[in-house]
C-alpha positions in Angstrom: 40.9 44.8 -209.7 42.9 41.9 -209.1 41.9 40.1 -206.1 44.6 38.4 -203.8 45.1 34.7 -203.7 42.7 33.2 -200.9 44.1 32.3 -197.8 42.8 28.8 -195.6 39.1 29.0 -195.9 37.7 30.2 -193.0 35.8 27.8 -191.1 31.9 28.1 -190.3 32.6 28.4 -186.4 34.5 32.2 -186.9 32.7 34.4 -185.2 31.1 37.7 -186.5 32.3 41.0 -185.7 29.8 42.1 -183.5 30.2 43.7 -180.1 27.5 41.9 -177.7 27.7 41.0 -174.0 30.3 38.3 -172.7 29.9 35.1 -170.7 31.1 31.7 -170.8 29.5 29.1 -173.5 29.1 25.1 -172.9 33.0 24.3 -174.1 34.2 27.1 -171.5 35.4 29.5 -174.2 34.6 32.5 -173.6 32.4 34.2 -176.7 29.8 36.9 -177.7 26.1 36.2 -176.4 23.1 38.3 -177.4 19.9 38.4 -175.5 17.3 36.5 -177.1 14.7 39.1 -177.4 17.6 41.2 -179.0 18.0 38.6 -181.5 14.4 38.6 -181.9 14.5 42.1 -183.2 17.1 41.7 -185.2 15.3 39.1 -187.0 12.4 40.7 -187.5 14.1 43.9 -188.9 16.1 42.6 -191.2 14.1 39.6 -192.5 12.6 40.4 -196.3 8.9 40.9 -196.6 8.4 38.0 -198.8 8.9 35.7 -196.0 7.3 37.6 -192.9 4.2 38.0 -195.0 3.3 34.4 -194.9 3.2 35.0 -191.1 0.7 37.6 -191.1 3.0 39.8 -189.4 3.5 41.5 -192.7 5.9 44.1 -194.1 5.3 46.9 -191.5 6.9 44.4 -188.9 10.1 44.5 -190.8 9.8 47.7 -192.9 8.9 45.9 -195.9 7.8 48.3 -198.0 4.5 47.8 -200.3 4.8 48.4 -204.3 2.8 48.7 -207.1 -1.1 48.5 -207.7 -3.6 48.2 -203.9 -7.2 48.1 -204.8 -6.9 48.9 -208.6 -4.5 52.0 -207.7 -1.3 52.6 -208.3 0.6 53.6 -204.9 3.0 56.7 -205.2 4.8 57.3 -201.7 4.0 54.5 -199.3 4.5 55.0 -195.6 5.2 51.9 -193.9 6.7 50.7 -190.8 8.0 54.4 -189.6 9.8 54.8 -193.2 8.9 57.4 -195.8 9.4 55.9 -199.2 10.1 57.8 -202.4 9.1 55.3 -205.1 11.1 56.1 -208.6 11.9 54.2 -211.4 15.4 54.7 -212.6 16.5 57.8 -211.8 15.5 60.2 -208.9 12.1 61.7 -208.5 11.2 64.5 -206.0 8.8 63.2 -202.5 5.5 64.2 -203.8 3.1 65.8 -200.3 0.7 64.4 -198.5 -2.2 66.1 -197.3 -6.0 65.2 -195.9 -9.1 65.5 -198.0 -12.2 64.1 -199.7 -11.8 61.6 -202.0 -13.6 62.4 -205.7 -17.0 60.8 -205.9 -16.4 59.4 -209.2 -13.1 57.6 -207.8 -15.1 56.1 -205.5 -18.2 55.0 -207.8 -15.6 54.0 -210.8 -14.0 51.6 -207.9 -17.5 50.7 -206.8 -18.0 49.2 -210.3 -15.7 46.4 -210.1 -15.3 45.7 -206.5 -15.5 42.4 -205.4 -16.3 42.6 -201.4 -14.8 38.8 -200.7 -15.2 36.7 -197.8 -15.2 39.2 -194.6 -16.5 42.4 -196.4 -20.0 42.2 -195.0 -19.0 41.1 -191.1 -17.1 44.4 -191.4 -19.4 46.5 -192.5 -21.6 45.3 -190.1 -19.1 46.2 -187.5 -18.1 49.8 -188.8 -22.2 50.5 -189.0 -22.3 49.3 -185.2 -19.0 50.9 -183.7 -18.1 53.9 -186.5 -14.4 52.9 -186.0 -13.0 50.2 -187.9 -9.6 48.6 -187.7 -8.6 46.4 -190.8 -5.6 44.5 -190.6 -4.5 42.1 -193.7 -1.4 41.1 -195.7 0.5 43.0 -197.8 -1.1 43.9 -201.4 -4.4 42.4 -200.3 -6.4 45.4 -201.5 -7.2 46.8 -197.3 -7.3 50.3 -198.7 -9.8 49.5 -202.0 -12.0 47.6 -199.0 -11.5 50.3 -196.6 -13.4 52.9 -199.3 -16.3 50.4 -200.4 -17.2 50.2 -196.9 -17.6 53.6 -196.3 -19.0 54.3 -199.8 -21.7 51.1 -198.8 -22.8 53.1 -195.5 -23.8 55.9 -197.6 -21.7 58.6 -196.4 -22.3 62.1 -198.3 -17.7 62.1 -198.4 -15.0 60.0 -197.3 -11.9 61.7 -196.5 -8.6 60.5 -196.5 -6.7 61.4 -194.1 -2.7 62.4 -193.5 -1.0 59.0 -193.2 1.5 60.9 -190.9 -1.4 60.7 -188.9 0.0 59.8 -185.3 -2.2 57.3 -183.2 -2.4 60.2 -180.0 -3.6 62.7 -183.0 -5.8 60.6 -184.6 -9.3 61.8 -182.7 -8.3 65.5 -183.6 -8.5 64.9 -187.2 -12.1 63.8 -187.3 -13.9 66.9 -187.6 -16.1 66.9 -190.6 -19.4 64.1 -190.7 -19.5 61.8 -193.8 -16.4 58.8 -193.7 -12.7 58.9 -192.8 -9.7 56.7 -194.1 -6.5 56.0 -192.9 -4.3 54.1 -195.5 -1.7 51.9 -193.7 -0.7 54.0 -190.5 2.7 52.7 -189.6 2.9 51.2 -186.2 6.1 50.0 -184.3 7.2 49.3 -181.0 7.3 53.0 -179.8 4.1 53.8 -181.5 1.4 51.3 -181.3 -2.4 51.9 -182.0 -4.0 51.5 -178.2 -7.9 51.1 -177.5 -8.0 54.0 -175.7 -6.8 55.8 -179.3 -9.7 54.2 -180.8 -12.0 55.1 -177.8 -11.6 58.7 -178.3 -12.0 58.6 -182.2 -15.5 56.9 -181.8 -16.3 59.6 -179.3 -15.3 62.4 -182.0 -17.1 60.5 -184.7 -20.3 60.1 -182.4 -20.5 63.7 -182.5 -19.7 65.1 -185.9 -21.8 61.9 -187.1 -18.5 60.4 -188.9 -17.1 56.9 -189.4 -13.5 55.7 -189.7 -11.4 52.8 -191.1 -7.9 52.5 -190.7 -5.8 50.0 -192.2 -2.5 48.0 -191.3 -0.8 45.3 -192.2 -1.1 42.6 -189.9 0.8 44.3 -186.5 1.9 42.8 -182.8 1.4 46.7 -182.1 -2.5 46.7 -181.6 -2.4 47.1 -178.2 -6.1 46.2 -176.8 -7.8 46.6 -179.8 -9.1 44.0 -181.8 -8.8 44.4 -185.9 -11.5 42.8 -188.5 -9.4 40.7 -190.3 -9.2 41.4 -194.0 -9.5 38.3 -196.4 -8.8 39.2 -200.3 -11.6 38.2 -203.0 -10.4 35.3 -204.8 -8.5 35.9 -208.3 -11.4 34.9 -210.5 -14.1 37.0 -209.3 -11.4 40.2 -209.5 -10.5 39.3 -213.1 -14.3 38.2 -213.7 -15.2 41.5 -212.3 -13.2 43.7 -214.6 -13.9 41.7 -217.9 -17.5 42.2 -217.3 -17.5 45.7 -216.6 -15.2 46.9 -219.8 -16.1 44.1 -221.9 -19.4 42.8 -221.3 -20.9 41.8 -224.6 -17.4 38.6 -224.9 -16.6 38.5 -221.5 -16.9 34.5 -221.2 -15.2 34.2 -224.2 -12.0 36.7 -223.0 -12.1 34.4 -219.7 -11.8 31.2 -221.6 -8.9 31.9 -223.1 -6.1 29.5 -222.3 -3.4 32.3 -220.7 -6.7 33.3 -218.8 -7.2 29.6 -217.5 -3.8 28.9 -216.8 -3.4 32.2 -214.9 -6.0 31.6 -212.9 -5.0 28.1 -212.0 -1.7 29.0 -210.6 -1.8 29.3 -207.0 -2.6 32.6 -205.1 -2.5 36.1 -207.0 -3.3 39.4 -204.5 -5.8 41.3 -206.0 -3.2 44.1 -207.2 -2.0 41.6 -209.5 -5.0 40.0 -210.0 -6.1 43.3 -211.4 -3.6 44.5 -213.7 -4.0 40.9 -214.9 -7.2 41.6 -216.0 -6.7 45.3 -217.4 -4.2 43.5 -219.7 -7.2 41.6 -220.6 -9.5 43.6 -221.1 -7.3 45.2 -223.6 -7.0 42.2 -225.9 -7.4 42.2 -229.7 -7.4 39.3 -230.9 -3.8 39.3 -231.9 -1.0 36.5 -231.6 0.5 39.7 -230.4 -2.0 40.3 -227.2 -2.4 36.8 -226.4 1.6 36.1 -226.1 1.3 39.1 -223.6 -1.2 37.5 -221.7 0.6 34.0 -221.4 3.7 36.0 -220.1 2.0 37.3 -217.2 2.3 36.1 -214.1 4.5 33.1 -212.3 5.4 31.5 -215.6 7.0 34.2 -217.0 9.0 34.9 -213.2 10.5 31.2 -214.0 11.0 31.6 -217.4 12.9 34.9 -216.6 14.8 33.1 -214.5 15.7 30.4 -216.3 16.9 32.8 -219.0 19.0 34.6 -217.0 21.0 32.1 -215.7 21.7 29.8 -219.0 22.0 32.7 -221.0 25.6 32.7 -222.5 25.6 36.4 -223.2 25.2 37.1 -219.9 29.1 37.4 -217.8 29.4 35.9 -214.2 29.6 39.2 -213.1 26.0 40.3 -214.2 24.6 36.5 -212.8 26.4 37.0 -209.3 24.4 40.3 -209.1 20.9 39.1 -210.1 21.7 36.2 -207.3 23.0 38.8 -204.7 19.9 40.8 -205.7 17.7 38.5 -204.6 19.0 37.7 -201.0 19.3 41.6 -201.0 16.1 42.3 -202.3 14.0 45.3 -200.8 17.4 46.1 -199.0 20.2 48.9 -199.5 21.4 48.5 -203.3 24.8 49.2 -202.3 24.7 46.1 -199.8 23.4 43.7 -203.2 26.4 45.6 -205.5 29.2 45.1 -202.6 28.2 41.5 -201.6 27.6 40.6 -205.6 31.5 41.2 -206.3 32.2 38.7 -203.5 30.2 36.0 -204.8 31.4 36.7 -208.4 34.8 36.3 -207.1 33.7 32.8 -206.1 32.1 32.0 -209.0 35.5 33.0 -211.0 37.5 30.9 -208.4 35.5 28.0 -209.1 34.9 28.4 -213.1 38.7 29.6 -213.8 41.0 28.3 -210.8 44.2 28.9 -212.9 43.3 32.7 -213.0 43.5 35.3 -210.1 40.1 36.6 -210.3 39.7 40.4 -211.6 36.8 42.8 -210.1 35.8 45.4 -212.5 36.5 48.9 -210.0 34.3 50.8 -212.0 31.0 49.5 -213.9 27.5 50.4 -215.2 25.7 52.5 -213.5 22.9 51.6 -210.8 20.0 52.4 -213.1 21.6 50.7 -215.7 22.0 47.4 -213.8 18.8 47.6 -212.4 16.9 48.0 -215.4 18.6 44.8 -216.6 17.5 42.9 -214.2 14.0 44.1 -214.0 14.3 45.8 -211.0 13.7 49.6 -209.7 14.2 51.9 -206.9 13.3 53.8 -203.5 14.6 56.2 -201.3 14.0 55.1 -197.9 14.8 56.7 -194.6 15.5 53.4 -192.4 15.2 53.9 -188.9 18.7 53.6 -186.8 20.4 54.2 -183.5 21.4 57.6 -184.7 18.3 58.3 -186.1 17.0 58.2 -189.9 19.6 57.7 -192.6 18.4 57.8 -196.2 18.7 54.4 -197.9 18.9 54.0 -202.2 16.9 50.7 -201.9 16.3 47.6 -204.6 14.0 45.3 -205.5 12.5 43.6 -207.7 9.2 44.4 -209.9 7.7 41.0 -209.6 8.0 40.2 -206.0 8.4 36.4 -206.4 11.3 36.8 -208.4 13.6 36.2 -205.4 12.7 33.1 -204.2 12.4 31.6 -208.0 15.7 33.0 -208.5 17.6 31.3 -205.6 15.3 27.9 -205.7 16.8 28.0 -210.0 20.4 28.3 -209.2 20.2 25.7 -206.2 17.9 22.7 -207.6 18.7 24.2 -211.5 22.9 24.9 -211.4 23.9 22.4 -209.0 27.6 23.1 -210.5 26.9 26.7 -208.7 26.5 25.1 -205.4 30.0 25.1 -204.2 30.4 28.7 -204.7 27.0 29.8 -203.4 27.7 28.1 -200.0 31.0 30.0 -199.6 29.2 33.2 -200.2 26.8 32.6 -197.7 29.2 31.3 -194.9 31.3 34.6 -195.8 27.8 36.5 -195.3 26.7 34.8 -192.4 30.3 35.9 -190.8 29.9 39.5 -191.7 29.5 41.9 -188.8 26.4 43.8 -190.0 22.9 42.3 -188.6 21.1 42.6 -192.1 23.8 40.8 -193.9 23.9 37.5 -191.4 20.0 37.7 -191.3 19.7 38.0 -195.7 22.3 35.1 -195.4 19.7 33.3 -193.1 16.8 34.0 -195.0 18.4 32.8 -198.2 19.3 29.5 -196.5 15.7 29.0 -195.3 14.7 29.5 -199.2 17.2 27.1 -200.3 15.5 24.4 -197.7 12.2 24.8 -198.4 13.8 23.7 -202.6 16.1 21.2 -201.0 16.2 20.7 -196.9 18.8 17.6 -196.8 21.4 19.6 -198.7 20.9 22.9 -197.5 21.6 21.3 -194.0 24.7 19.0 -194.7 26.4 21.9 -196.3 25.5 25.2 -194.5 22.6 24.8 -191.8 24.5 22.1 -189.7 28.0 23.9 -189.8 26.3 26.4 -188.2 24.7 24.7 -185.7 27.4 22.7 -184.4 29.5 25.9 -184.0 31.2 26.5 -180.9 30.4 30.3 -181.2 27.0 32.0 -181.0 27.3 34.0 -184.0 27.2 31.0 -186.8 24.4 29.3 -184.2 22.0 32.2 -184.2 22.7 32.0 -188.3 21.1 28.2 -188.0 18.3 29.2 -185.6 17.0 32.1 -187.9 17.5 30.0 -191.2 15.5 27.0 -189.4 12.8 29.6 -188.2 12.1 30.9 -191.6 12.4 27.5 -193.0 9.4 26.7 -190.7 8.2 29.8 -192.0 8.3 29.0 -195.4 6.9 25.5 -194.6 10.0 23.7 -195.5 9.3 19.7 -195.3 10.2 18.5 -191.6 11.4 21.0 -190.1 9.5 21.1 -186.9 10.5 17.1 -186.7 14.0 18.3 -187.2 14.0 20.8 -184.3 12.4 18.7 -181.8 15.0 16.0 -182.5 17.7 18.5 -182.0 16.4 19.3 -179.1 17.5 16.1 -177.4 20.9 15.5 -179.8 23.5 14.8 -177.9 25.8 17.7 -179.4 25.0 20.4 -177.1 25.0 23.2 -179.9 22.3 21.2 -181.9 20.5 21.3 -178.8 21.1 25.3 -178.3 20.3 26.1 -181.7 17.1 24.1 -181.7 16.5 25.4 -178.2 16.6 29.0 -180.0 14.8 28.2 -183.1 11.8 27.4 -181.2 12.2 30.6 -179.2 12.5 32.5 -182.3 9.4 30.7 -184.2 6.6 31.0 -181.8 6.0 34.6 -182.2 5.2 34.1 -185.4 3.7 31.0 -185.6 1.9 31.1 -182.5 0.1 27.7 -183.6 3.2 26.1 -182.8 3.5 27.4 -179.2 2.4 24.1 -177.7 4.6 21.6 -179.4 7.3 24.3 -178.7 6.9 24.2 -175.2 6.8 20.6 -174.9 10.0 20.3 -176.9 11.8 22.8 -174.4 10.0 21.1 -171.3 11.8 17.3 -172.6 15.0 19.2 -172.9 14.8 20.2 -169.5 13.8 16.7 -168.1 17.5 15.4 -169.5 18.7 17.9 -166.8 22.4 17.2 -168.4 22.7 21.7 -169.3 25.5 23.6 -169.2 24.8 26.9 -167.4 25.0 28.7 -171.2 22.5 26.2 -172.8 20.3 26.1 -169.4 20.1 30.5 -170.2 18.9 29.9 -173.6 16.1 27.4 -172.6 14.9 29.9 -170.1 15.2 32.7 -172.2 13.6 30.9 -175.6 11.0 29.6 -172.8 10.1 33.2 -172.0 9.5 34.2 -175.7 6.8 32.4 -175.7 5.0 34.2 -173.1 5.4 37.0 -175.9 3.4 35.8 -178.3 0.2 38.2 -177.4 -3.0 36.0 -178.6 -1.6 32.7 -176.7 -0.3 34.2 -173.6 -3.8 33.5 -171.7 -2.8 29.6 -173.1 0.8 29.9 -172.3 0.5 30.6 -168.2 -1.9 27.9 -168.4 0.6 25.7 -169.4 3.5 27.0 -167.7 0.9 26.4 -164.3 0.4 22.7 -164.8 4.3 22.4 -165.0 4.6 23.7 -161.7 3.0 20.2 -160.7 5.6 18.2 -162.8 7.3 15.2 -161.5 11.0 16.5 -162.8 12.5 19.4 -160.6 14.0 20.7 -163.6 10.9 21.4 -165.6 9.4 22.9 -162.7 12.8 25.1 -162.6 12.1 25.8 -166.5 8.6 27.2 -165.7 9.4 29.4 -162.7 12.5 30.5 -164.6 10.8 31.5 -167.8 7.7 33.5 -166.0 10.1 35.4 -164.4 12.5 36.0 -167.3 9.4 37.2 -169.2 8.0 39.4 -166.1 11.0 41.2 -166.1 10.9 43.1 -169.1 10.3 47.0 -169.5 9.5 47.2 -173.1 6.3 48.0 -174.4 4.0 45.2 -175.3 5.7 43.1 -172.3 3.9 40.7 -170.6 2.8 43.1 -167.5 1.1 45.3 -170.3 -0.9 42.7 -171.5 -1.8 41.6 -167.7 -3.2 45.3 -167.7 -4.7 45.3 -170.4 -6.1 41.9 -170.9 -5.6 39.3 -168.7 -6.5 40.5 -165.3 -10.0 40.7 -167.1 -9.9 36.9 -167.7 -10.4 35.1 -164.9 -8.3 31.5 -165.5 -5.1 34.0 -166.9 -5.5 36.2 -163.8 -5.3 33.1 -161.5 -2.4 31.3 -163.2 -0.3 34.9 -163.4 -0.9 34.7 -159.6 0.0 31.1 -159.4 3.1 31.5 -160.9 3.8 34.7 -158.9 3.3 33.5 -155.9 5.2 30.5 -156.4 8.2 32.1 -158.0 8.6 34.9 -154.9 8.5 31.4 -152.6 10.5 29.5 -153.8 14.2 30.1 -152.7 15.9 29.9 -155.7 13.6 32.3 -157.7 12.6 34.2 -155.2 15.3 37.5 -155.3 15.1 37.3 -159.4 11.1 37.6 -158.8 11.6 40.4 -156.6 13.8 42.0 -159.4 11.0 41.3 -161.8 8.2 42.9 -159.3 10.3 45.9 -159.6 10.0 46.1 -163.2 6.1 46.0 -162.8 6.3 48.6 -160.3 8.3 51.0 -162.4 6.2 50.2 -165.4 3.1 51.7 -163.1 4.8 54.5 -162.5 4.5 55.2 -166.4 1.0 53.8 -166.8 -2.0 54.3 -164.3 -4.0 51.1 -166.3 -1.0 49.2 -164.7 -0.8 50.4 -161.2 -4.4 49.4 -161.2 -4.0 46.4 -162.1 -0.9 45.5 -160.0 -3.1 46.8 -156.9 -5.7 44.1 -157.8 -2.7 41.5 -158.6 -0.7 41.9 -154.9 -3.6 41.1 -152.7 -3.5 37.6 -154.6 0.1 37.1 -153.7 -0.4 37.1 -150.0 -1.2 33.6 -148.6 1.1 33.3 -145.6 2.4 36.0 -143.2 5.9 35.3 -144.8 4.3 36.4 -148.3 3.0 39.6 -146.7 6.4 40.0 -144.7 8.4 39.4 -147.9 6.3 42.2 -150.3 6.3 44.7 -147.5 9.6 44.6 -146.8 10.6 45.1 -150.5 8.1 47.7 -151.5 8.9 50.1 -148.2 12.7 49.3 -149.3 12.2 49.9 -152.7 13.9 53.2 -154.6 13.8 54.8 -157.9 16.1 53.8 -161.0 18.4 56.8 -159.9 18.8 56.4 -156.3 15.9 58.4 -155.2 13.2 58.0 -153.0 10.7 55.2 -152.6 8.3 55.9 -156.3 4.9 56.7 -155.3 3.1 53.5 -156.8 5.0 51.5 -153.5 3.2 53.7 -151.4 -0.2 52.7 -153.3 0.6 49.2 -153.4 1.7 49.1 -149.5 -1.6 50.3 -149.0 -3.5 47.9 -150.9 -1.3 45.2 -149.1 -2.4 47.0 -145.4 -6.1 48.2 -146.5 -7.4 48.6 -143.0 -4.5 50.0 -141.3 -2.3 52.9 -142.0 0.7 51.9 -144.4 3.7 50.7 -142.1 7.2 53.1 -142.9 4.6 54.7 -144.8 7.3 57.8 -144.5 9.0 58.0 -147.8 12.4 58.4 -147.4 
């Protein structure tokens, strides 16, 4: 198929075709906007797992798949993030069934012979022995399942039962009917399916009755509500390798461990227990031959780097083949059709760069998917993707070696600079795509390029998006900078801080949004982020759209569960700032965060945790009281209070928390009058009668008298 000659290159600020609500931008143009929480969900949903795994959120948050070996066992069907994945390799396979049952004692004994406890094992064992139920959380491929089985094994239980991975949190206690140990592997959690402390309380009660113990493994997840996990830290790769070699080759273990390829493997950064186990298994089969030594030398990172260089420099490999490899690196663990479709677009850019005098041609029919994946040393997965219309099966492709996408993109960017014009044009095209996953992957790829060469990535890609008058490209720039910071790209934090006060309004907008997206992934940056956002507020020269972005991004800082108390304290402190705009930012962001009905929002945190922490409860009451009494914020604060009352209709814990909170909001007669009037006039969302919770809260405001206007109408 011959591709028509290109028209004039599309500018960076062409907005993506995506339906959004309308608002007025800083320069007066009408453009699509996207609420910050929705942008955050979009980023989390579509970012590659190999990036978000670095944050501790792991694949559960973004739906990443766990492939390969975990704890010394090959993972077949894997359940993560609400998805069912049926793995097969270059050909379809029927889905395996899952059922609960006893793990064979021989399997446990074999694992125990080579298991390395790691730094967190002893404390986890002590906690399991005392509490009977333990949530073991850790990063992807960290050996959590092996640790869970060994925790139960070390307790000396008569049997260890593997529970069905389809068990829901609410049905957990009902599955614990047998004495001994129980393990639930990689419980899929989501915003609509969290694991709460009440689920664990019910499980503990049942375990006491049957004399049992339970370990639930999860990837690091924000959907543990009120449940404090035991954080699993894997053992060192050297210890894992030594344990396996000593078990199978005790006589010459020291000699094997002194081989040059072994020393090289162990000296190259961090290796997951699964990778160390695979290397150890290969090492135990070493027979002294040159071929066996070469296999050891080819294992691991050096092999990935060499393979990527070979792919890109191979004169026998076509531009079409190389375009597919690069596209697959960008869309690793995404639907195969995206990698194939968008590889053709990259191929066109390569052809125009290398043969500008010839019209580009794309072969309509080519090698089968299995053939292309085999050439790329990749495999396939059939995965049920959750969409707004329900689960949709997707044929997903991924490299067998998880570090391949990073290495390949870095090699293209730094080792083949002549390819940059085509790669830059392609990424700009992806950023204008109407599909969120495509735009997010363009940002993720740019973040990897920024980690390798920040100045070039900013100059050629990020800054062009950041100064766009349209919303979409600015979000792509914010996403790229957020993910670049997650990847520890140098100087990104300083760049964001400077951009918050940049003369160009669009750079300011981009940096402000990036800080809001970044802090849930990096809670340690909450302090610097708030300082930068407050500095922007002090300038007090923002447009309406920029001010709204500043408020929404600051409100996102209150979505960080582990730092919410700290954030409330900082916002309460800003109420005493000498700049009116800073005080207004603190109140507006607080009210915005309160007016959130989603699961895991601030109201649920307050009911589960905050009301029991004296400082946090006091700061929250101060912010509520100030917002309600401030003329500019009274109406939005009352609307947010409606959200909390409606949440109390769905949750007894929230209702109890509001009964404690409301009296603390009343200091003056005006406070009392305002809240009483609002509660008496409140109607259910469908316009019906006043919610019963409103009557309970009125009684809390009038503890010594009948509720005024108690007749519901």
